[in-house]
N, C-alpha and C positions, 0 to 999 in steps of 0.2 A: 475408089476402094471400097467403101461400104457396099455399095453396089454387089461387087465380086464378091465379098464376104458372105450376103445374105444369099446369091445365088449357088454358093458352095456348102452352106449351110443347108441349104434346101434339099440340095441333091442328097448329103449325106441322111438327112432325115428320111427322105424317100426310102432310101435303101434300107436303112436299119428297120423302117417302118415294115417293109416286104419282108423282111429275116425274120423279125418279132414276130407278125402274124403267121407266118408259115409256121414257125417252131410250137408257136402258141396252139394252134389247131392240131398240131401232132401230139402236142402235151394234154389236150383235152380229150383227144381221142383215146392215148394210152391209159390215162387215170379213168376213163369211163364217167366224165362228168356232163353235165348237162352244158349248152351253148350258152345258158345263163350266168352260170358260174364263170366258165371260161370269160366272158364278155364283161360281166359285171363288176369281177372281182379280181381276176387275175390281170386281165389286159387294163382294166380302168385303174388300179392300183399302178400297174408297172409303168404305164404312158402319163401316169400323173407327176410323176416323180419330178421331172422339168421345173413344172409350175410349182410344185410345194416346196423345192429349195429357195426359190424366189423370196417369198415372205419371211420363209425362216431366215434368211441369210440379212436380208433387209431389215428385222427385226432387232436380232442379235447385233447387227453392227452399228443401231443405235444406242447400244449401252456398251460399245467398246472404241470411243472417241470420235466416231462419225457424228455429223451434225443428228442429233436425236428426230428433230421434224423431219427431214429427209428419209431418215430410215423407217419411220411411222407412216408417212406417206405413202411412201413406196410398198411397205407391207399390207397396210390396209388396202391399197388399192390394187394390188394382185392377189390377195385374199378374195374380194367381191368380185374381182375383173375375172377370176377364173368361172364360177358358177354361169356368173353374166355372158360371157362368151360360149360355154357350152350349151345353154339353154336356148341361145337366139342364132349367133352367127354360124355355130356347128351343126346345129340342127338344119339350118337352111341351106350350106353349103352341101351337105348331103344329098338333101334333097335336090340340090340344083344338079349337081354330078349325076344323079341316077336319072334325073327326068330325060336327059339326052338318051337313055338306053331304054326306057319304060313309057317315057311320055311323062306328062304333068298328073295324068290322071291314071298313072299305073299304078295299083296295088303294091304296098309295101306290107310285107307279110312277118314283124315280128311276133315272138311266142307273148301273148297278152297278158298273162298272170306276171312274168316276170318283169315288165317293162311296168306293168301298172304299180307291183312292189317298189321297185326302184323310186319311180317318180313320187310316190307317196311318201317314203322314209325322207326323201331329200326336201318335201315342202314343209315336213314337220322339223327338220333339223334346221333348216335355213329360214323357217317361220320365228323358230328361237333365235337364232343368230340376230334375227332383225328386230326382235323386242330387245336383245341384249344391247343395242344402240342406245337406249333410251335410260337405262342403268347407270347412275352417276359412277365415278371412277371411285370415288372414297368408300362406295359399299364394297368391300372387298369379299366378302364373303358370299356374297350375292353372284358376283363376279365368277369367281373361281367355282361355284357350285354350277353355274351355266356352262361353263366349259368342259367340267366333268359329265354333264348330264349329256353334251353334245358327242364327246369320246364314247361313252358308255351306248350312246344310240347308234353308233356306227358299228360296235362289235355286236349289238343285239341284231342289226340289220345282215351283217356275216354270218351269223348262226343261222336266220330264217331262210338266207340264199341257200347255205350250203344244205339244210334240211331238206328243201324242195327239190335239191338236184334230182334226188335216185327217183322220183314219181315222173318227171320230165324226160328222164333218159327212158324209162319204161315207156312214154307217150310217144316216143321218137324224135325227141329233141336233143339227141346226144350230139357233142361234139365230133364232127367227121374232118378228117384231113383230107382234102379236094387233090393236092398235088404232093409230090414227094418232097420228101425233106433236102433242104438245098444242100446241105453239107453231107447227106448220103451220095449226091453227084458225084463228089470228089473219092468216092470209094470206102466214105466211113459208113459202118452199120446204123439202122435206124433204131437205137437204143437211147434208153431215157438219159444218159450221161452226155450223150451228143445233141438230144435235144435241147438240154439246159445248156450246153455250151452255146448251140447257135442262138436260143432266146437270148442270152447274157451278151453275146455281141450284139445282136439287133439293139438290145436295150441300150447299150453301151454307145452305138453309133446314136441312137434317138437324142440321150441326154447331150452328149458331144456336138451334135448338132443343133440342139435347141439353144445350146449354150453359146455358140456360135452365132447364130440367129439373133439372139438378145443382146451381144455386144453389136452387132450392126444395127440394127433398131434403134441402139440407145445413142450410138454414133450420128446418125441421121437425126435423131430428135434433139440431141445437144446443138446441132447444126442448125436445125430449125426454130430452136428456142421454145420447144414444149416444156409445160411444167412436170414436174416430178409426178404428180397425182394425175395427171390425163396421161402420162407414160405408162403409169402403173395401172390404170384402169382400161386403159383403151389399146395401148401399141404393144406392151409385155405378154398381156394372156393371147394374142394373137400369134406370137412367136411359140409361148410354151405349151397352145393348145395344137400346133400343128400335130403333133405323133395321134391325138384322139381323131382330129378331121382326118388325116390320112389313111388311119386304120379302117377307119368305119366307111370311108369311100372306097377302097379296096376292096371290104368285106360286102358293101352294099351292092355294087357293080357284080360279084359273083356271086350274087344271089343270097348271101349267109346274112339275113336281115337281123336276127335275132343278135347274132356277133356284132353287128354293125350298130345296134341300138343300144344293147347293152353295156358297149364301149362307153359310149356317151352317158348313159342315165347312172352307170355304176361310178364314173367319174363323177359326176353331179353329187351324189351321196357323200363318195370320198370328202371331196371339195367343199359341201356344203356342210360339213358336221366337222372333219378333225381339223382344217386351216380356219374356219372361224372360231374353233377353242382357243387355237394360239391368236388369235385378234383379239378375242373378248378379254385375256388373259395378261397380253404381254402390249397389247398397243391402246392409244387413247377408245376407240371404238365408238366415234361420237357420231350423231347424225347430223353432218354436214349436207347441204343439199345435192352434190354429186353422188355421195354415199349413198344418201335415202332416193334418189331417182334410180341409181343401179339395183338397189336391193329390191326396190317395188317393181320394176320392169324383169328383174329374173323371176320373181314371183308369179308375174303376171303371165312370161312365157310358160313358166313349168306349170302354174295351175293349168294354163290352155291346154297344153300338151295332155296333160295327168285326164282332164275332162274327156278330150278325146278318145283316150284309150279305154276310160271307165263308162263312157257311154257304149261302147263297142263301136264305134266306128271304123270302117274299113280305112286306115291311113293312107295317104296318097302324098306325092311330092308338092303340090299346091297347097295343102295344108300349112306347110312350114314357111309360107310366105309371110304369115303373121309375125313368127318369130324373127325372121330377117327385118320385119318392120320394126320390130322393138330394138334390134340391134343399133339399125339405123337411125330412130329418134334418138337413142342415147349419144351415138356419136356427134350428131348435128347438135345437140343441145350443148355438149362440151365443148367442141371444137368452134362452133359459133359464138360462144359465150352467152347462151341464151339460160344459163345458171350460173351463180357466181362461185368460185373456187375460194377456200377458206385460205385465209394467209397464215405463214408459218406464226409460232406464238411469238418469237424475237419481234416480228414486224407488227404484233399485235400491241405490244409492250405488257403481257398479261405472265404470269408464273405457272408453269406446267404442272398439274397434280400427277405425284408420284404413282404410278400404277401398281396394282395387286403385288406382283410377283417382282417389281423392280424395288419397292420398299424393302421387301424380304428379304433382296439379295443384298441391299445396302447394308439394312441392319446385320445381317450375317458377315459382310465384309468387314464393318466397324468393330465387332465383337471379336474377329478374329485380329485385326491392327492392333486391340486394347490387350488381347494375351498375347501377343508377339512382343509388345512393349513391355510388359511385366515380367 
């Protein structure tokens, strides 16, 4: 049953991604924006919604009657697992699929300034998130400050990206719709309203399909006896990152390299800044061995890709074999037990330190209770 659910979910995601990318090309074309903005902001944020909801739901479930350690493990794992998956396996899979078309030494030609900008902002934001792992829980102001800095970094990135759009369009990097809008084939006009409707339909199918895929994966993981942390670090991101993988594969095989890379690197910035901000402020965000290894390999893969672009190297599919090796190393380190997984607090017999916003919400709740009683 779980296998059938996974297959059905994958087909729904594929159909949704096809409709989404088709509508997004027409939206970018109609608005006259660059491929960098279309891929790095619109596509990245839109397809990042499924994996964004996983840690948010998991973290807040930990404060609403669910086991705290379980929700926090899934939340932290999903937050770190998303950029890990994008910087390693997603780039490798895109290269793998395009290699059958262009060969392993075929040239990939994304617009370099946008790619360099995305990777640079990601490394700054995710590097700050990694430093935050070592900030003790009781230093509340420092943790809140880091979280707010991460949010600010993302909005600064959006402003810089939008500002660069006009110059890129003038240089010939504007978004172009290569095929007719699918809804127009039913007789509807290709107007902005119809484009937005198809965009919403595609995104809805992606979110729904990703949700079904996560359910199927969770069923298999429970049957196999996989821990919550491994599930959230390795298994859930594979499902929730499917939109980025499929969108980028579709685009790169159509020769739209800037959109393909921008979809991945833009999602890296989004998930390397806003999601860790949630982790820093609402979860333990502590440096356990799996977390440190994942963060380190993510920075290694991201830094490696940034150096390639920074040095002006013509990107080729074989360059991303290293990214795939980084993911393989992490996968085998966790699944073969080469690094130890932290035990839940109840098994260690320790008392959990209240987290910044958790303490604030408890204090507020106590105040309301006292006011009500009086």
